[in-house]
C-alpha positions in Angstrom: -7.3 -17.8 -4.5 -6.0 -18.3 -0.9 -7.4 -15.7 1.5 -4.0 -14.6 2.8 -3.1 -10.9 2.3 0.1 -9.0 3.0 -0.5 -5.4 3.9 2.3 -2.8 4.1 1.8 0.4 6.0 -0.5 -1.6 8.2 0.2 0.4 11.4 -2.1 3.3 10.5 -4.2 5.0 7.9 -5.3 3.1 4.7 -3.2 0.0 5.6 -4.9 -0.3 9.0 -8.4 0.2 7.4 -7.6 -2.5 4.8 -6.5 -4.9 7.5 -9.7 -4.5 9.5 -11.8 -4.9 6.3 -10.0 -8.0 5.1 -10.2 -9.8 8.4 -13.9 -8.9 8.5 -14.3 -10.7 5.1 -12.5 -13.8 6.4 -9.0 -13.1 5.3 -5.8 -13.8 7.3 -3.4 -10.9 7.1 0.3 -10.2 7.5 0.7 -6.7 8.9 3.9 -5.1 7.7 5.3 -1.8 9.0 8.2 -0.3 10.9 6.5 0.1 14.3 5.6 -3.2 16.0 3.4 -1.5 18.6 1.3 0.1 15.9 0.9 -3.2 14.1 -0.2 -4.9 17.3 -2.8 -2.1 17.8 -4.0 -2.8 14.2 -4.2 -6.5 15.0 -6.4 -5.8 18.0 -8.7 -3.6 16.0 -9.4 -6.3 13.4 -11.5 -8.1 16.1 -9.7 -11.3 15.5 -6.0 -10.9 16.3 -5.4 -14.7 15.7 -5.8 -14.0 12.0 -3.1 -11.4 12.0 0.7 -11.9 11.8 2.9 -9.0 12.9 5.9 -8.3 10.8 8.0 -5.3 11.7 9.9 -4.4 8.6 11.4 -1.4 6.8 10.3 -1.9 3.2 13.1 0.3 2.0 15.5 -2.5 2.9 15.4 -5.2 0.3 16.9 -7.8 2.6 14.3 -7.1 5.3 11.5 -7.4 2.7 12.8 -10.8 1.6 12.9 -12.0 5.2 9.4 -10.7 5.7 8.2 -12.7 2.7 9.9 -15.8 4.0 8.3 -15.4 7.4 4.9 -15.0 5.8 5.3 -18.2 3.9 6.4 -20.0 7.0 3.2 -18.9 8.7 0.6 -19.1 6.0 2.2 -21.1 3.2 0.8 -18.9 0.4 -0.4 -15.4 -0.5 -3.4 -14.3 -2.4 -3.1 -10.5 -2.2 -0.6 -7.8 -1.6 -1.9 -4.4 -0.6 0.9 -1.9 -0.7 -0.3 1.1 1.4 3.0 2.2 2.9 4.1 5.7 1.9 5.8 8.8 3.1 6.6 12.4 2.3 8.7 15.2 3.9 7.8 18.7 5.0 10.5 20.4 2.9 9.3 19.1 -0.4 9.4 22.0 -2.8 12.1 22.3 -5.5 13.5 25.2 -3.5 13.9 23.2 -0.3 14.1 19.5 -1.3 17.4 17.9 -0.4 18.9 14.8 -2.1 18.7 12.9 1.2 15.0 13.6 1.5 14.3 12.9 -2.1 16.0 9.5 -1.7 14.0 8.8 1.5 10.7 9.3 -0.4 11.7 7.3 -3.4 13.1 4.5 -1.2 9.8 4.0 0.6 7.2 4.9 -2.0 8.7 3.4 -5.1 11.6 1.1 -4.2 9.6 -0.4 -1.3 6.7 -1.2 -3.6 9.1 -2.9 -6.0 10.8 -4.9 -3.3 7.5 -6.2 -2.0 6.1 -7.1 -5.4 9.4 -8.8 -6.4 9.4 -10.8 -3.2 5.8 -12.1 -3.5 5.4 -12.5 -7.3 7.0 -16.0 -7.3 4.6 -17.1 -4.6 1.6 -16.0 -6.6 3.0 -17.5 -9.8 3.4 -20.8 -8.0 -0.2 -20.7 -6.8 -1.5 -19.6 -10.2 -2.8 -16.1 -9.4 -3.1 -13.2 -7.0 -4.1 -9.6 -6.7 -1.6 -6.7 -6.1 -3.1 -3.4 -5.1 -0.8 -0.3 -5.0 -2.1 2.7 -3.2 -0.8 5.5 -5.4 -2.1 9.1 -5.5 -3.8 11.4 -7.9 -0.5 13.3 -7.7 0.8 10.4 -9.8 -1.6 11.3 -12.5 -1.3 15.1 -12.6 1.5 16.7 -10.7 0.7 19.4 -8.1 2.9 21.6 -6.0 1.3 20.6 -2.8 2.7 17.0 -3.0 6.2 18.0 -3.9 8.6 16.8 -6.5 9.8 13.6 -4.8 6.4 12.4 -4.0 5.0 13.1 -7.4 7.9 11.3 -9.1 7.5 8.3 -6.8 3.8 8.0 -7.5 4.1 8.4 -11.3 6.6 5.6 -11.2 4.4 3.4 -8.9 1.6 3.6 -11.4 4.1 2.3 -14.0 4.9 -0.6 -11.8 1.2 -1.6 -11.7 1.0 -1.3 -15.4 4.1 -3.4 -15.9 2.7 -6.2 -13.7 -0.5 -6.4 -15.8 1.6 -6.3 -19.0 3.8 -9.2 -17.9 1.9 -11.3 -15.4 -1.7 -11.7 -16.8 -0.7 -15.2 -18.2 0.2 -16.2 -14.7 -3.2 -15.2 -13.3 -1.8 -12.2 -11.5 -3.5 -8.8 -11.7 -2.6 -5.3 -10.4 -4.7 -2.3 -9.5 -3.3 1.2 -9.0 -5.6 3.1 -6.7 -5.1 6.9 -6.9 -6.9 8.7 -4.2 -7.1 12.5 -3.6 -6.6 13.8 -0.1 -7.0 11.2 2.6 -7.3 11.9 6.3 -4.2 9.9 7.5 -1.1 10.6 9.6 0.9 11.6 6.5 -0.9 14.9 6.7 1.3 15.8 9.6 4.3 15.8 7.3 2.9 18.7 5.3 4.6 22.1 5.7 1.3 23.3 7.2 -0.8 20.4 8.4 -4.5 20.9 7.6 -7.0 21.7 10.4 -9.6 19.3 11.7 -12.5 20.7 9.7 -10.5 20.3 6.4 -9.7 16.7 7.3 -13.3 15.8 7.8 -14.0 16.7 4.2 -11.3 14.5 2.9 -11.5 10.8 2.0 -11.3 8.6 5.0 -9.1 5.5 5.2 -12.2 3.3 5.1 -13.3 4.8 1.8 -10.1 3.7 0.2 -10.3 0.3 1.8 -13.7 -0.2 0.1 -11.9 0.5 -3.3 -9.2 -2.1 -2.3 -11.9 -4.7 -1.7 -13.5 -4.0 -5.1 -10.2 -4.8 -6.8 -9.6 -7.9 -4.7 -13.2 -9.3 -4.8 -13.7 -9.1 -8.5 -13.9 -12.4 -10.3 -10.5 -13.6 -11.4 -11.4 -13.0 -15.1 -11.6 -9.2 -14.5 -9.1 -6.6 -13.4 -9.5 -2.9 -12.3 -6.2 -1.6 -13.7 -6.6 1.9 -12.4 -9.1 3.6 -10.0 -9.2 7.3 -9.2 -11.2 8.3 -6.1 -11.5 11.8 -4.7 -13.5 13.6 -2.1 -16.9 14.6 -3.4 
């Protein structure tokens, strides 16, 4: 498969760690996120910015996603992997405080954004005869918890379903999907908690690089094999 990867949420956290890891292994990457400055910082951190394409894009906007996919094809011609690491949450996330507007914001990014990106890139992978799609989900998409909030839980349960549907329909086209469900990760999304955790608690969490290692496992497996789901938590 071509060593071209599209990474959403590439401006920080898991997306940034995946970009660094992929470039280290010889991949070229399209860095997708809302903040161009953050994407450029990620490109510099890869150690080889020439292998990184910057694509400022709001993945909750289907037209913007289609343009992003077209730009990636113009630059690289093909895509071998999609790592969907973009995600969000809101501070007022309990049933008591969750608003319809905030609920839609979380669903638009975490679920609809994943759908738009997969939908835009599946035809490219089909044409090339294969590819790997990795969705960074959450263990809150396996067992609901109050800490994550209703909107986030709903989005992550559904995102796991997207991964399963890809494997159900696209195996014959050489395309495989992996839903990675981490526990707590030390990323900027923690700042959106009602009470952000202190530094000592964050040190005990998974780090973005830990999840990037899981992503590489899913991508580097021989094409005959697929990790359909992977749960990883702090020890």
